[in-house]
ZAZA-97993 format. One line per 5 residues: number of its first residue (from 1); their letters; for each residue y, z, x of C-alpha. Coordinates in steps of 0.001 Angstrom, whole numbers, m for minus. Layout:
% residues N
NUM	A	Y/Z/X  ...
% end
This chain:
% residues 400
1	XXXXX	19650/m4776/10558  16071/m3818/11393  13471/m2092/9254  14549/1378/10344  18157/572/9441
6	XXXXX	17301/m480/5885  15126/2610/5478  17945/4843/6719  20442/3139/4395  18187/3676/1382
11	XXXXX	17580/7299/2376  21338/7865/2483  22317/6240/m803  19212/6240/m3026  17970/9221/m5018
16	XXXXX	14701/10404/m3497  12460/9508/m6431  9874/7346/m4623  7806/7607/m1459  7401/3939/m458
21	XXXXX	5445/2619/2474  7773/1926/5433  8030/m1816/4881  11144/m3760/3842  10258/m6929/1950
26	XXXXX	12574/m9916/2188  10578/m12831/713  7634/m13441/m1585  5525/m16470/m2455  2336/m16323/m4509
31	XXXXX	151/m13494/m3227  2116/m13123/32  5277/m11301/1049  7199/m11197/4335  9208/m8302/5694
36	XXXXX	12661/m8659/7223  11138/m9128/10668  8873/m11954/9511  5524/m10140/9285  3266/m11452/6516
41	XXXXX	1375/m9238/4055  m1019/m9778/1163  481/m7936/m1817  m2291/m5817/m3305  m75/m3885/m5700
46	XXXXX	1634/m6738/m7607  4529/m4405/m8489  2127/m2244/m10515  730/m5401/m12194  4113/m6916/m13032
51	XXXXX	3315/m9848/m10731  78/m11106/m12294  1462/m14643/m11987  2381/m14103/m8317  5691/m13884/m6526
56	XXXXX	8325/m16448/m7499  6040/m18626/m9612  7839/m22013/m9524  7589/m22715/m13262  8887/m19280/m14189
61	XXXXX	11695/m19478/m11637  12696/m22904/m12978  12966/m21578/m16518  14944/m18594/m15232  17434/m20876/m13486
66	XXXXX	17766/m23276/m16405  18278/m20540/m18996  20676/m18625/m16732  22900/m21713/m16790  22901/m21844/m20593
71	XXXXX	23063/m18308/m22008  21832/m14996/m20667  22818/m12352/m23217  23941/m12319/m26838  22938/m8774/m27854
76	XXXXX	21079/m8420/m31140  24422/m8583/m32962  23786/m12341/m33004  20695/m14547/m33020  19708/m16664/m30034
81	XXXXX	17585/m19793/m29775  14935/m18320/m27438  13702/m15070/m28977  11940/m16567/m31989  9715/m18898/m29988
86	XXXXX	8864/m16092/m27565  7920/m13626/m30290  5883/m16201/m32193  3875/m17013/m29072  3414/m13333/m28263
91	XXXXX	2241/m12455/m31776  m177/m15390/m31829  m1674/m14384/m28474  m2004/m10786/m29620  m3252/m11744/m33098
96	XXXXX	m571/m9504/m34576  2133/m10075/m37198  5343/m8716/m35682  6856/m7707/m32352  9851/m5675/m31276
101	XXXXX	11158/m6798/m27868  12550/m4309/m25379  13060/m4311/m21606  10977/m1701/m19803  7531/m321/m20484
106	XXXXX	8940/3124/m21196  11244/1650/m23847  8290/m69/m25496  6356/3223/m25514  9346/4995/m27075
111	XXXXX	9425/2235/m29689  5768/2888/m30480  6319/6648/m30767  9203/6130/m33202  7323/3507/m35219
116	XXXXX	4236/5720/m35476  6214/8712/m36673  8182/6695/m39214  4980/5024/m40433  3464/8475/m40827
121	XXXXX	6306/9642/m43039  6931/6470/m45040  3410/5076/m45396  852/7812/m44756  2903/10505/m46492
126	XXXXX	3044/13159/m43763  5573/15914/m44470  8940/15534/m42741  8990/16472/m39057  5282/17359/m39009
131	XXXXX	3851/14191/m37440  1375/14630/m34572  491/12039/m31937  m2666/12530/m29868  m2640/11515/m26187
136	XXXXX	m5051/11882/m23269  m5001/14210/m20309  m3835/12476/m17084  m2085/9757/m19086  859/7777/m17761
141	XXXXX	3111/6136/m20340  6477/6338/m18587  9213/8739/m17527  11470/9518/m20490  11796/13077/m21779
146	XXXXX	9666/12324/m24840  6983/10615/m22782  6721/13319/m20112  6477/15784/m23002  3075/14198/m23627
151	XXXXX	2098/14265/m19940  m225/16743/m18222  1063/15921/m14725  3070/18978/m13704  5406/17106/m11364
156	XXXXX	6458/14733/m14150  7521/17761/m16225  8868/20151/m13600  12534/20867/m14241  12875/18570/m17268
161	XXXXX	12309/20913/m20225  12743/21651/m23057  10191/19127/m24197  9721/17028/m27316  7172/18595/m29685
166	XXXXX	4542/16783/m31718  1932/15863/m29098  m1669/17003/m28832  m3721/16441/m25642  m7447/15666/m25392
171	XXXXX	m9731/14450/m22611  m9763/10743/m21800  m12971/8948/m22731  m14141/11601/m25203  m14288/10177/m28723
176	XXXXX	m15710/13403/m30156  m12634/15319/m29001  m10439/12739/m30695  m12204/13170/m34020  m12027/16954/m33763
181	XXXXX	m8294/16891/m32919  m7237/14827/m35939  m5491/16668/m38774  m3785/15430/m41956  m562/15290/m39899
186	XXXXX	m1985/12999/m37204  m200/9658/m37269  m1397/7990/m34057  m3627/8063/m31020  m1847/6647/m27958
191	XXXXX	m4127/5757/m25039  m4517/3475/m22021  m7773/1447/m22069  m8046/2223/m18340  m5980/5022/m16842
196	XXXXX	m4134/3339/m13981  m1889/6006/m12457  m4666/8569/m12810  m6753/6572/m10338  m8174/3531/m12184
201	XXXXX	m10331/5626/m14512  m12608/3517/m16726  m13846/5154/m19952  m17489/5178/m21079  m18941/2019/m22570
206	XXXXX	m17979/1460/m26244  m15334/4198/m26105  m12594/2010/m27577  m14928/744/m30307  m15675/4326/m31308
211	XXXXX	m11967/5175/m31209  m11283/2240/m33535  m13824/3575/m36051  m12435/7107/m35921  m8827/5983/m36354
216	XXXXX	m9717/3707/m39274  m11714/6429/m41011  m8869/8937/m40700  m5963/6532/m41316  m4545/7117/m37858
221	XXXXX	m2778/4360/m35896  m4715/3260/m32808  m2038/2375/m30238  m3045/891/m26879  m732/1037/m23891
226	XXXXX	m1666/m2190/m22086  1461/m2325/m19942  m642/m2390/m16751  m4020/m3531/m18071  m2805/m6315/m20348
231	XXXXX	m2122/m10008/m19777  m5218/m10743/m17729  m5369/m7878/m15260  m8852/m6613/m16199  m10545/m9979/m16720
236	XXXXX	m9638/m10385/m20386  m6252/m11171/m21896  m6273/m7545/m23062  m8560/m4814/m21774  m9772/m3796/m25241
241	XXXXX	m11409/m7231/m25556  m14185/m6093/m23209  m15567/m4282/m26271  m16464/m5489/m29756  m14422/m4406/m32773
246	XXXXX	m11903/m2454/m30692  m8676/m4161/m31754  m5833/m1636/m31997  m3170/m1332/m34662  m477/m1799/m32028
251	XXXXX	m220/m3048/m28450  2409/m1957/m25953  3133/m4609/m23320  5472/m4966/m20363  5332/m5628/m16606
256	XXXXX	3671/m9097/m16339  5316/m10061/m19626  8435/m10726/m17541  6595/m12931/m15052  7623/m10716/m12168
261	XXXXX	11246/m11882/m12331  12845/m10135/m15315  12172/m6879/m17241  10628/m7681/m20634  8488/m5441/m22825
266	XXXXX	7406/m5298/m26447  5550/m3406/m29091  3321/m5760/m31102  1754/m4638/m34379  1151/m5350/m38046
271	XXXXX	3918/m5838/m40566  2927/m2525/m42158  3691/m658/m38921  6759/m2460/m37580  8048/m3074/m41082
276	XXXXX	9157/561/m41303  12252/m218/m39212  15470/m1252/m40917  18710/m2373/m39219  20183/493/m37252
281	XXXXX	16948/2478/m36850  16177/1289/m33333  17432/m1288/m30872  18451/m2401/m27415  21445/m4409/m26218
286	XXXXX	19281/m6423/m23817  16052/m6447/m25847  15128/m9997/m26902  17954/m11540/m24867  17721/m15319/m24338
291	XXXXX	17097/m15110/m20591  14284/m12583/m20933  12791/m14411/m23914  12682/m17763/m22105  11143/m16195/m19019
296	XXXXX	8543/m14249/m21011  7471/m17307/m22985  6865/m19195/m19752  5123/m16162/m18234  2660/m16237/m21151
301	XXXXX	2212/m20004/m20774  1284/m19575/m17100  m1310/m16887/m17866  m3041/m19169/m20366  m2651/m22493/m18539
306	XXXXX	m3837/m21177/m15172  m6663/m19138/m16745  m5575/m16002/m14930  m7726/m13676/m17037  m10793/m15751/m16232
311	XXXXX	m9912/m15754/m12526  m9499/m11994/m12642  m12913/m11594/m14246  m14725/m13825/m11763  m13014/m12675/m8581
316	XXXXX	m12878/m9058/m9704  m16654/m8933/m9921  m16937/m10616/m6527  m14347/m8296/m4956  m16052/m5166/m6319
321	XXXXX	m19435/m6297/m5028  m18033/m6923/m1543  m16252/m3567/m1482  m19374/m1670/m2540  m21273/m3277/323
326	XXXXX	m18981/m1604/2870  m20689/1307/4592  m17991/3952/4786  m18192/7720/5309  m14838/8080/3529
331	XXXXX	m15460/6519/110  m16411/8674/m2851  m16391/5921/m5492  m15237/2361/m6152  m14405/1611/m9773
336	XXXXX	m12384/m759/m11892  m12478/m3861/m14040  m11313/m7355/m13155  m8700/m7230/m10408  m7796/m3636/m11232
341	XXXXX	m9770/m1637/m8688  m9589/1859/m7247  m11193/3126/m4042  m11412/6917/m4239  m11335/8630/m850
346	XXXXX	m13322/11831/m326  m11100/14889/m13  m12949/15723/3210  m11492/12510/4686  m7939/13477/3716
351	XXXXX	m5581/11746/1288  m5473/8000/631  m1964/7546/2055  m3017/7173/5731  m5586/4553/4704
356	XXXXX	m2804/2592/2954  m640/2870/6059  m3435/1491/8238  m3955/m1369/5788  m232/m2117/6040
361	XXXXX	m599/m2440/9812  m3315/m5050/9164  m1151/m7051/6743  m2287/m5583/3402  96/m3789/1044
366	XXXXX	m1702/m1301/m1186  m520/2033/m2537  m2170/5357/m3146  m2304/6848/m6634  m3096/10467/m7485
371	XXXXX	m3384/11295/m3776  m7007/10217/m3289  m7220/6672/m4680  m6246/3353/m3104  m5208/983/m5881
376	XXXXX	m6068/m2699/m5371  m4380/m5086/m7816  m3450/m8403/m6197  m1755/m11196/m8168  m4252/m12911/m10467
381	XXXXX	m3650/m16264/m8745  m5592/m15049/m5691  m8419/m17245/m4334  m11914/m16360/m3083  m10975/m17062/550
386	XXXXX	m8126/m14565/238  m10527/m11958/m1172  m12817/m12549/1810  m9938/m11977/4242  m8842/m8922/2286
391	XXXXX	m12326/m7396/2371  m12431/m7748/6160  m9203/m5786/6537  m10343/m3099/4110  m13711/m2895/5868
396	XXXXX	m12022/m2321/9219  m10056/596/7780  m12845/2183/5717  m15466/1991/8466  m13164/3420/11128
% end
């Protein structure tokens, strides 16, 4: 079968819920992938930052194989010998007390929503069924009914009502709006430190520090969705660490937590917050399974051992500087942090999709987000020479 045959097969049997670039990937190694016809590409999406450690990292794959030969799934009806070590390592890295393992990012967000509401009723003393959670306009936290209920993106909501109540929306990056929106019924503020799907939107300096102060003053949980930004992507282990005194009450993690080979996510928080759950309140058959736990522990080891956050910081600054030196009539703005970068295309130059298609022809896989922005997020194992090659391809497209 050729590329067009695989595309036709998918079009026939798959629900039409994505608009992928017309490339069919067959192999991956490090920062590179090859399509079924043998053409080589530099992966500049990293599966939406799930591949921070690169494709098929040998240490992670080895653990996957070894654990798959021992035990893969026990359910939480029984204990297994892998989950405890994984959660201890995760809590220590996050400087938190407890974690609740799940599978996908959306599941971890749902966990946080439930924990925040229950904390509000049991600990803060909010009246039953009155809890409010504040979110930001243009957020992306997942695709479940409850999560899209908190979304302002019309397409994410179209045809999926009625929606879950209890959410209040404010502007991203505006701490004053947050303070004004808080009421005695507010239990949490859920926010991304950088809005990824909205176009790599970076908030004003010290925004998260100010949010921390406001949440503490009003006894509101500060919950950070670091599913895309966490685990080294922005040049720190977690994006909030770019600011002083901005530690949240809870972190939501996923994507790179599974090392690019297995879906693993978690909510990590204090004992006060996660301690509200009792057996039967919340769970997942696959959450904390031995295969996922072993893989995630090794995925964390690789991030620390290979200093991926530090590499992201150093090469991200270099990459941004090189991109900003490109003289292009099409670019409105280049923004980002670490190796999480967005190139916004002027509306007068059309949408970003054709630019991504031209990059694909040159051996670079990037994807548009919010119509006008090219997202650049290569695996964090990338080297300077690869950045130099990448800049040349981007320059050819942007200067055309």
